[in-house]
N, C-alpha and C positions, 0 to 999 in steps of 0.2 A: 246362353251357354252355361256351362257346367261343370262346376271348381267340385274340385272332391274337401274336408274337411274329415278333424279326427272326430273317430267314434266318439269314441268318452268322450269330449267336447258337447259333444251333439247333448251326448246322454244329458250329460249332467241339465245344462241349457234348457231340454223335457221337461226332464225331475224338475225345474225350477220352477213348470212354467202350471205343472196338474197339483207343487202343493200349494202356489196363487190363487189355483183355483179352486183350493181348500178338499182335496185326499186328503190321505194320510205320507204320512212318512214311507208306506211301506207297498202305497195302492199308487205311489205317484212313481216309485221304483219299479214297479210291475209294469206301469201303462210305458214305461219309456223304455225300460228293456222288449217291451215285446214289439214298438219302433224303431228301434233302432237295433232288430236282431234284422230283423224283416230286409233292412236299410241294407243293412253289413251278407248277408246274401244274392241280392244282389234286387230284389223286390224294387225299385224305384218308386211305381205307384201308389204301394201300400205302406211304404215304408211315415214317412215325417212328413212329406206330400198334402197324406192326409192329417196332421194338423187344423187346419184353416177350418175343413168340414167340421169335424169335434168344436174347439171353439165357435162356431157359428153353432151346435149344437147347445152347448153346453150354456150359451147365451139366450140363446131363444125358448131351454126348459123342457129338451126331446133328450136328454142325455142330464140326470140326476144328483148331485154330485154326493150327495150322502146315504144314496140308495143302496139298501146291500141283497141280494141275489137272498133267492130260499127256494125249500122244498116244499110244494106241498101234495106231491102225491110221490112214494115208493118204494121199488119191489128190494130183494136181494140186488136185482141183475138193472135195474133198474130205476128212472127217474124224473118226474116236471116239474125244474125250477121257475121258479115265476121270479124275473131279473128283475121285478121294479125298478124298467129303465135308466137303472147303474151303467156305469162306458162298459160296451161292448165287453174292454180288454179284461175284465176283472170279472163278465159276465160268464168267459168264457176260459178264463185261471182258473174261479173252481169246481164248475161244470167241471171239465176236464179230470183235473182232480178226485171229483169225486165217481166217475166211473174207473178214474185207476184208479181208487181205492176198495172198487164193487168188487173188480175184473182178481187184484189179487187177493180177491177172498170168495167169489164168487165164477173164478173164471172166463169173465163178462160182466163187463160194466154199459152199458148207451145210458144216455141223460136228454132232453129233448128240454130245452129251455126259451120261453115265451116273454116277451118284452122285453126283449134287448137291446143293443144300439149295433154299430156299425163293427165289427171285433178285430175290423185290418185284416191278415192271410191267415187261412182259415190251417193250411203249413204248421202254423206256429206250433199247434192244439194238438194232431196228431204226432205232432213228434212231442210232444210234454210226453205221448205215450210212451212212441221207442226211445226216449230217452229212461226211463223205467226197465226196459225192457221188453216188451210188450207193444203188440202189433194198434194204433192210432190209427183215425179216422173221424172229421168232422164236413157239417158241412151248414151250409143256413140260407134263408131266401132272402131275399131285394123288392124294393119300388120292384118296378114296372119293367124292364129295360132288354131285352129276350123278344124278337119277332117270332112267331111261332112259325112254325113251316107253310107258305102258304096266305099270311093272318099284316092283309096291310097298318096292325098299330100294336104296338111293345105293348103284351101279357104277361108276362111272366119274367123273374127275376136274373141275370146272374150266374146265382144258384149256383158255387164253388161247389166242387167235392177236394178234399183234402185224405191220403193213407199215406202211411207211416209205417215203418218194420225194421229195425235191427237190422243193420246185414257190417259189408268188413269190406270196404277201411273205411267206408263210416255209411250214417243211416241212410234208406232207400224215401225220399216222399217224391209223396206225387201230389200238384197243387193247381186245379189250372180251374175256372170257369167253364161255367158249361158254352154260355157264350163266345165265341173266338176267339176273345179276349174281353175284361176285362173291363169296366166303366172308369176305372185309373188308370188305366196304360191310355185310350182319349185323351184323362186330362192333359197325360203332362205329353202326348204331344203337340197338344196341343199353348199346353207353353212353351211348349220348344219351334212351336209355326213349321211342324214336319207336317207335310202329309202323309194320308195313314200309304205303309202298305200294301196293303192288299184286303177283301170284305169284310172289312168289320164292323163296318156303319152300311145302312141301304136305307132306303127310304121307299115311297109304297114297293111294298113292301119286295123288292127286289131290281131297288136300281140304286150300284153304289154306289159313296158318300168319300173322297175318297183329299178330294181341295183339300187343304184347315183357311182357307180364307172364308169356306160357305159357315163362316157363324153361324150363320142363324141356324138354319141347315142342327148345329152339332148344343144349340142352348138348346133344341126341341127337344135335343134326344132328354131331358125332363120333363119338357111335357108329358104331362099324362094320354090328354087329344089327340097327341102327331102321330104325322104319318110313318117319324122317325126311329127306328133301332138296330139295335144292334145284334149278325146273324150268331143267328146258335154257330155251336159246332158242327161244324159243316157246310155254310155256312145257307146259303136260299134258297136250293135246289134237293130237291130228294135224291139227283139223279151224284148229287158231291158227300149227301148223306147228312143233308140237315135236319131232320125228323132225329138224329138221336140223338147230336147235344140239345135239342125240344125232350126230348125225351129224359131225358140224365137229371134235365131241367126240373119237371116232373117228380119225374123218383128224389128227386131233393126237396119240392116241398109237402111231399108226403113225409117225411124224416122230422122239417122241423116241423111248422106253422100244421099240418097235419093232425100229427100225435099230437101237438101239444095242445090242439084244441086254439090254436091258435090263430092270430090273421096268412091272411096267401097274400101274394106278392100286390094284386091288383090293390092289397083294400094299406099298402105303403105307400108316405108319403116322407115327404123328407120336415115337412110341417106340420104336421100332426100329432101334433103330441099326444096320440090315448093308443097308437099304433107304431111298433118298431122294430128292428128284426128280429129272427127265429130262428134257432141254434142247435147243430145235431150232433153228439162228442160218444162215442164209440171208444172202447181200449177190450182188449183182447189176449189171453195170455197164452200164448203159441204152445206150454204144459198144455194146457190139458188134450191135444191130439198125438201129445207125443214129444220126446227129451229136448227142451229149448236148443240151445244148443247144439245141438245133430241138427231141426231148424236151419236154423240160422246160419248160419256152416252153407249148409244144402242152396239152400236163399242167397247167396254171399258169394259159390258156385256159377251161380245161374249166373249170378247179374255178369260176372267178371265175361263168363263163354261170351255171351255176348256186348261183349262192350271188346270185347276181342275175334271179332265176323271180320269181313276181309269188308275194307267200304271204300264208298264213293272219293276218289282220284281224288287228292285234297281236302277230306270233311274227316271227319274221328266220331267214331259212334259216343255215345252219351246213354247215357242211364239215368233216371230224372232219379235229384242229390249231385250229384254228379260236375254239374254248373252248377249249385248254389255250395255247393264245399269248396269251385274253383275262388271265386265270385267275396266271398267271404274268406278266405287270403288273403288275395287283394286288395280286400277292401280295411282287412285290420290294419294293414300294413301299411296304404298309401293311403287313406281314407273314405269313407263314401261319397257316394257323388248327388248332390244336390244342386239343382239348376237355380238360377237364377231366382226367380218368379217366385219356387217355393219360399226362399231364402227370404226372400226380402213376406213375404206371408208370416216368419216368423216370428222374423225380427217386428212386424207391427204388434206381434201379441203379446210381446215380451215387453215393450213398450206402452203398455195402456197395459201393463201387469205388473210395472214400475222394477223391472228384472233385469239389473247388471250382464249383457248380452255381448259385449264386444268384447271381454278376450274369449269370450267362445266361438265364435263365429271368426275372428281375426284366422 
């Protein structure tokens, strides 16, 4: 089952958990804010649902609480950051702030970050730039999850790409995995004991897996030697565009691990403490191309023209960011959505850390 919870109370609980781990008050606030931001925007796969994974990584040392990111190579418009295996949200905020600073000074900033950790949704960091009046982009590689077109073994990560640009009435945000869905969405469906509605997972290259009771197949998604993986955007056939999602996943690899001279997806595993995800952060000032306000107004009119196109009966045309804005208004008023199993995981963590949680989850 799923229930609604007050976002401010859950944010306080997450804050308390991260302080108990040993993060500072400022760091705990930043981590809690990124996770609740995600749930408020309706992306339950990457919000507090991820707490149990981060807890495991903190306990086994893959996330190192006292680590700080540092710049190891820099120019006016670029930088390479070594995150030293700190928590991904703090690394992402540091790196995007660096890109934003460079964009404000020189028109563009590109930062690639190595030895990081899972940083939640890529869109959060792209939106950081948009909130400063800039265009923002972010991407991240991950352990092998995607089946390359015609392959029977996962080799490329889910490798998300996010783009955000200021617009009216709200920011345009595009954020997606280069697989049909992210790994976290599979996890949510499994927790809810729901069958997959489309070809999200395949085995032996092209055999769809839908039934949630096929637990061995879903467990095998984390086995690097298994013949089960996530379908690229476009499915598992070139006829439906599988090669496009596959190609986009490779491009993400270039901007994350290749340019940072780090580890590619196949070298990342959950238990190997010497490797972590690699990320990229880009900020662009639209004013290097012309009047910023006119550019944003033109873009806003363009998006509105799309919304006003004739629609299929019973359907609404949305552009990227619309559904997130609707979800935010709903969840801010009525509470964020958390499934029972995820709440059990959060309570287990709070109990182990001796945190009072009862009033915050009531």
